[in-house]
DSSP file (Angstrom, degrees, kcal/mol; ACC not computed):
  #  RESIDUE AA STRUCTURE BP1 BP2  ACC     N-H-->O    O-->H-N    N-H-->O    O-->H-N    TCO  KAPPA ALPHA  PHI   PSI    X-CA   Y-CA   Z-CA
    1    1 A X              0   0    0      0, 0.0     2,-0.2     0, 0.0     0, 0.0   0.000 360.0 360.0 360.0 130.3  -88.2   52.1  157.9
    2    2 A X        -     0   0    0      1,-0.1     2,-0.2     3,-0.0     3,-0.0  -0.484 360.0-121.0 -77.2 143.6  -84.7   52.8  159.1
    3    3 A X        -     0   0    0     -2,-0.2     2,-0.1     1,-0.1    -1,-0.1  -0.583  37.2-100.6 -76.6 145.0  -82.1   54.4  156.9
    4    4 A X        -     0   0    0     -2,-0.2     2,-0.2     1,-0.1    -1,-0.1  -0.420  41.9-107.3 -65.3 142.1  -79.0   52.3  156.4
    5    5 A X        -     0   0    0     -2,-0.1     2,-0.4     1,-0.1    -1,-0.1  -0.484  29.3-122.2 -70.8 137.8  -76.1   53.4  158.6
    6    6 A X        -     0   0    0     -2,-0.2    -1,-0.1     1,-0.1    -3,-0.0  -0.670  33.7-107.6 -78.4 129.3  -73.3   55.2  156.7
    7    7 A X        -     0   0    0     -2,-0.4     2,-0.4    29,-0.1    32,-0.1  -0.269  32.8-136.6 -58.0 142.5  -70.0   53.4  157.1
    8    8 A X        -     0   0    0     -3,-0.0    32,-2.1     3,-0.0    33,-0.2  -0.851  13.6-160.0-103.7 136.4  -67.5   55.3  159.4
    9    9 A X        -     0   0    0     -2,-0.4     3,-0.1    30,-0.2    24,-0.1  -0.634  41.4 -75.4-102.1 169.5  -63.9   55.8  158.6
   10   10 A X        -     0   0    0     -2,-0.2    -1,-0.1     1,-0.1    54,-0.0  -0.359  52.8-106.0 -64.6 141.5  -61.2   56.6  161.2
   11   11 A X    >   -     0   0    0      1,-0.1     3,-1.8    52,-0.1    -1,-0.1  -0.364  26.4-119.9 -62.7 148.1  -61.2   60.2  162.3
   12   12 A X  T 3  S+     0   0    0      1,-0.3    -1,-0.1    -3,-0.1    -2,-0.1   0.780 113.1  50.8 -62.2 -26.6  -58.3   62.2  160.9
   13   13 A X  T 3  S+     0   0    0     62,-0.1    55,-0.4    55,-0.0    -1,-0.3   0.188  79.7 133.8 -99.5  18.1  -57.0   62.9  164.4
   14   14 A X  S <  S-     0   0    0     -3,-1.8    53,-0.2    53,-0.1    49,-0.1  -0.357  70.9 -86.5 -64.5 148.0  -57.1   59.3  165.6
   15   15 A X    >   -     0   0    0     51,-2.3     3,-1.6     1,-0.1    60,-0.2  -0.240  29.2-132.0 -55.5 138.7  -53.9   58.1  167.4
   16   16 A X  T 3  S+     0   0    0     58,-2.3    -1,-0.1     1,-0.3    59,-0.1   0.639 106.2  61.7 -70.6 -12.8  -51.2   56.9  165.0
   17   17 A X  T 3  S+     0   0    0     57,-0.3    31,-2.7    30,-0.1     2,-0.3   0.476  77.7 109.0 -89.2  -3.1  -50.8   53.8  167.2
   18   18 A X  E <   +A   47   0A   0     -3,-1.6     2,-0.3    29,-0.2    29,-0.2  -0.604  49.8 168.3 -74.2 128.7  -54.4   52.7  166.6
   19   19 A X  E     -A   46   0A   0     27,-2.3    27,-2.6    -2,-0.3     2,-0.3  -0.973  25.4-170.9-145.4 154.4  -54.4   49.6  164.3
   20   20 A X  E  >  -A   45   0A   0     -2,-0.3     4,-1.4    25,-0.2    25,-0.1  -0.908  41.3-109.0-133.9 164.9  -56.6   46.9  162.9
   21   21 A X  H  > S+     0   0    0     23,-0.5     4,-1.9    -2,-0.3     3,-0.2   0.894 119.4  56.9 -59.8 -40.4  -55.7   43.8  160.9
   22   22 A X  H  > S+     0   0    0      1,-0.2     4,-1.9     2,-0.2    -1,-0.2   0.894 104.8  50.2 -60.3 -41.4  -57.2   45.4  157.8
   23   23 A X  H  4 S+     0   0    0      1,-0.2    -1,-0.2     2,-0.2     7,-0.2   0.807 108.3  54.4 -68.6 -28.1  -54.9   48.4  158.1
   24   24 A X  H  < S+     0   0    0     -4,-1.4     3,-0.3    -3,-0.2    -1,-0.2   0.892 112.4  42.5 -69.7 -39.7  -51.9   46.0  158.4
   25   25 A X  H  < S+     0   0    0     -4,-1.9     2,-0.4     1,-0.3    -2,-0.2   0.788 126.0  32.1 -77.9 -28.9  -52.8   44.2  155.2
   26   26 A X    ><  -     0   0    0     -4,-1.9     3,-2.1    -5,-0.2     4,-0.4  -0.863  64.1-171.7-133.6  97.2  -53.7   47.4  153.2
   27   27 A X  G >  S+     0   0    0     -2,-0.4     3,-0.6     1,-0.3    -1,-0.1   0.707  85.3  64.6 -65.7 -19.0  -51.7   50.4  154.2
   28   28 A X  G 3  S+     0   0    0      1,-0.2    -1,-0.3     3,-0.0     7,-0.1   0.591  85.1  78.8 -77.1  -9.2  -53.8   52.7  152.1
   29   29 A X  G X   +     0   0    0     -3,-2.1     3,-1.8    -6,-0.2    -1,-0.2   0.836  64.9 104.5 -66.3 -34.8  -56.8   51.9  154.4
   30   30 A X  T <  S-     0   0    0     -3,-0.6     3,-0.1    -4,-0.4   -21,-0.0  -0.289 105.9 -23.5 -61.8 119.4  -55.7   54.2  157.2
   31   31 A X  T 3  S+     0   0    0      1,-0.2     2,-0.6    -2,-0.2    -1,-0.3   0.754  95.2 149.3  54.5  30.2  -57.9   57.4  157.2
   32   32 A X    X   -     0   0    0     -3,-1.8     3,-1.1     1,-0.1    -1,-0.2  -0.844  37.3-165.5 -99.5 118.8  -58.8   56.9  153.6
   33   33 A X  T 3  S+     0   0    0     -2,-0.6    -1,-0.1     1,-0.2    -2,-0.1   0.602  86.9  69.4 -73.6 -10.0  -62.2   58.2  152.6
   34   34 A X  T 3  S+     0   0    0      1,-0.1     2,-1.3     2,-0.0    -1,-0.2   0.644  76.8  85.8 -81.6 -15.2  -61.8   56.3  149.3
   35   35 A X    X   +     0   0    0     -3,-1.1     3,-0.7     1,-0.2    -1,-0.1  -0.703  55.1 173.9 -88.4  90.9  -62.1   52.9  151.1
   36   36 A X  T 3   +     0   0    0     -2,-1.3    -1,-0.2     1,-0.2   -29,-0.1   0.740  69.3  56.4 -73.7 -24.7  -65.9   52.6  151.2
   37   37 A X  T 3  S+     0   0    0     -3,-0.1     2,-0.5     2,-0.0    -1,-0.2   0.574  83.9  93.5 -89.8  -8.5  -66.1   49.0  152.6
   38   38 A X    <   -     0   0    0     -3,-0.7     2,-0.4   -31,-0.1    -3,-0.0  -0.723  54.0-176.1 -86.3 128.2  -64.0   49.7  155.8
   39   39 A X    >>  -     0   0    0     -2,-0.5     4,-1.0   -32,-0.1     3,-0.9  -0.985  31.2-148.1-126.7 136.4  -66.1   50.5  158.8
   40   40 A X  T 34 S+     0   0    0    -32,-2.1    23,-0.2    -2,-0.4   -31,-0.1   0.673  97.9  69.9 -68.8 -16.1  -64.9   51.4  162.2
   41   41 A X  T 34 S+     0   0    0    -33,-0.2    -1,-0.2     1,-0.2   -32,-0.0   0.806 107.7  31.5 -70.4 -30.4  -68.1   49.7  163.5
   42   42 A X  T <4 S+     0   0    0     -3,-0.9    -2,-0.2     2,-0.0    -1,-0.2   0.565  95.5 101.7-108.2 -10.9  -66.9   46.2  162.6
   43   43 A X     <  -     0   0    0     -4,-1.0     2,-0.6     1,-0.0   -23,-0.0  -0.415  64.2-135.1 -78.7 150.4  -63.2   46.4  163.0
   44   44 A X        -     0   0    0     -2,-0.1   -23,-0.5    18,-0.0     2,-0.2  -0.938  29.5-154.8-103.1 118.0  -61.3   45.0  166.0
   45   45 A X  E     +A   20   0A   0     -2,-0.6     2,-0.3    16,-0.3    16,-0.2  -0.619  16.9 177.0 -99.0 151.7  -58.7   47.6  167.1
   46   46 A X  E     -A   19   0A   0    -27,-2.6   -27,-2.3    -2,-0.2     2,-0.5  -0.945  30.4-109.7-143.1 165.6  -55.4   47.2  169.0
   47   47 A X  E  >  -A   18   0A   0      5,-2.8     4,-3.1    -2,-0.3     5,-0.5  -0.834  10.3-149.1-101.3 131.6  -52.6   49.5  170.1
   48   48 A X  T  4 S+     0   0    0    -31,-2.7    -1,-0.1    -2,-0.5   -30,-0.1   0.722  99.0  56.7 -68.9 -20.9  -49.2   49.3  168.4
   49   49 A X  T  4 S+     0   0    0    -32,-0.2    -1,-0.2     1,-0.1     6,-0.1   0.844 125.4  18.3 -79.7 -33.6  -47.6   50.5  171.7
   50   50 A X  T  4 S-     0   0    0      2,-0.2    -2,-0.2    -3,-0.2    -1,-0.1   0.642  90.4-136.6-108.0 -20.5  -49.1   47.6  173.8
   51   51 A X  S  < S+     0   0    0     -4,-3.1     2,-0.3     1,-0.3    -3,-0.2   0.790  73.9  95.0  62.2  31.1  -50.0   45.1  171.0
   52   52 A X  S    S-     0   0    0     -5,-0.5    -5,-2.8     2,-0.4    -1,-0.3  -0.830  94.2 -98.8-137.6 175.9  -53.3   44.6  172.9
   53   53 A X  S    S+     0   0    0     -2,-0.3     8,-2.1    -7,-0.2     2,-0.4   0.403 106.1  69.4 -80.7   3.7  -56.9   45.9  172.8
   54   54 A X  B    S-B   60   0B   0      6,-0.2    -2,-0.4    -7,-0.1    -7,-0.2  -0.964  80.3-132.7-120.3 140.7  -56.0   48.2  175.7
   55   55 A X    >   -     0   0    0      4,-2.6     3,-2.4    -2,-0.4     6,-0.1  -0.121  41.7 -82.0 -79.5-178.4  -53.7   51.2  175.4
   56   56 A X  T 3  S+     0   0    0      1,-0.3    -1,-0.1     2,-0.1    -2,-0.0   0.733 132.6  55.8 -56.6 -23.8  -50.8   52.1  177.8
   57   57 A X  T 3  S-     0   0    0      2,-0.1    -1,-0.3     3,-0.1     3,-0.1   0.309 116.8-115.7 -91.6   8.6  -53.4   53.7  180.1
   58   58 A X  S <  S+     0   0    0     -3,-2.4     2,-0.2     1,-0.3    -2,-0.1   0.597  75.3 127.9  66.2  14.7  -55.3   50.4  180.3
   59   59 A X        -     0   0    0      1,-0.1    -4,-2.6     6,-0.0    -1,-0.3  -0.611  69.8 -82.2 -94.1 161.1  -58.3   51.9  178.6
   60   60 A X  B     -B   54   0B   0     -6,-0.2     2,-0.8    -2,-0.2    -6,-0.2  -0.249  37.5-124.7 -61.9 148.0  -60.0   50.4  175.5
   61   61 A X        +     0   0    0     -8,-2.1   -16,-0.3   -16,-0.2     2,-0.3  -0.867  52.2 140.4 -97.7 109.3  -58.5   51.0  172.1
   62   62 A X    >>  -     0   0    0     -2,-0.8     4,-2.5   -18,-0.1     3,-0.8  -0.983  62.1-115.0-146.9 151.2  -61.3   52.5  169.9
   63   63 A X  T 34 S+     0   0    0     -2,-0.3   -48,-0.1     1,-0.2   -52,-0.1   0.843 116.6  52.6 -57.5 -33.5  -61.4   55.3  167.2
   64   64 A X  T 34 S+     0   0    0      1,-0.2    -1,-0.2   -50,-0.1     3,-0.1   0.770 118.2  34.5 -74.5 -25.5  -63.7   57.3  169.5
   65   65 A X  T <4 S+     0   0    0     -3,-0.8     2,-1.6     1,-0.2    -2,-0.2   0.681  99.7  76.4-103.8 -21.4  -61.4   57.1  172.5
   66   66 A X  S  < S+     0   0    0     -4,-2.5   -51,-2.3   -51,-0.1     2,-0.3  -0.532  76.6 114.9 -90.9  70.9  -58.0   57.2  170.9
   67   67 A X  S >  S-     0   0    0     -2,-1.6     3,-2.0   -53,-0.2     6,-0.2  -0.810  77.2 -60.9-133.4 167.8  -58.1   60.9  170.2
   68   68 A X  T 3  S+     0   0    0    -55,-0.4     3,-0.1    -2,-0.3    -1,-0.1  -0.238 119.1  43.3 -52.1 138.8  -56.2   64.1  171.3
   69   69 A X  T 3  S+     0   0    0      1,-0.5     2,-0.3     4,-0.1    -1,-0.2   0.021  81.9 115.8 107.7 -24.8  -56.6   64.6  175.0
   70   70 A X  S X  S-     0   0    0     -3,-2.0     3,-1.8     1,-0.1    -1,-0.5  -0.627  73.7-125.1 -76.5 136.6  -56.0   61.0  175.9
   71   71 A X  T 3  S+     0   0    0     -2,-0.3    -1,-0.1     1,-0.3    -2,-0.0   0.810 107.7  40.4 -52.6 -38.2  -52.8   60.7  177.9
   72   72 A X  T 3  S+     0   0    0      2,-0.0    -1,-0.3    -4,-0.0   -16,-0.1   0.416  84.8 130.2 -95.2   1.8  -51.1   58.1  175.6
   73   73 A X    <   -     0   0    0     -3,-1.8     2,-0.3    -6,-0.2    -4,-0.1  -0.256  34.5-174.0 -58.8 138.3  -52.3   59.7  172.3
   74   74 A X        -     0   0    0     -8,-0.1   -58,-2.3    -6,-0.0   -57,-0.3  -0.971  14.3-132.8-134.9 154.5  -49.6   60.2  169.7
   75   75 A X        -     0   0    0     -2,-0.3   -60,-0.1     2,-0.2   -62,-0.1  -0.650  18.0-126.4-104.0 155.9  -49.6   61.9  166.3
   76   76 A X  S    S+     0   0    0     -2,-0.2     2,-0.7     1,-0.1    -1,-0.1   0.834  96.6  78.8 -63.4 -33.6  -48.2   60.7  162.9
   77   77 A X              0   0    0      1,-0.2    -2,-0.2    -3,-0.0    -1,-0.1  -0.682 360.0 360.0 -85.3 114.8  -46.3   64.0  162.7
   78   78 A X              0   0    0     -2,-0.7    -1,-0.2    -4,-0.1    -2,-0.0   0.354 360.0 360.0-136.5 360.0  -43.2   63.8  164.9
């Protein structure tokens, strides 16, 4: 019997331009470990810089790929 998958929240170092509809409606959702029902597995992500599912570098917008080291990555801290 398979164990249920544990919901994933956004990594702390995810790009600040990474967004979902859920995060727009609930600003406390972003990177909050207290939000148990939000899963990065089911969300549809888009980039605030392009307003599409592809970033400025034309690559997919996903929590796993929108991380430090990506050319277009930006931080909350500026």
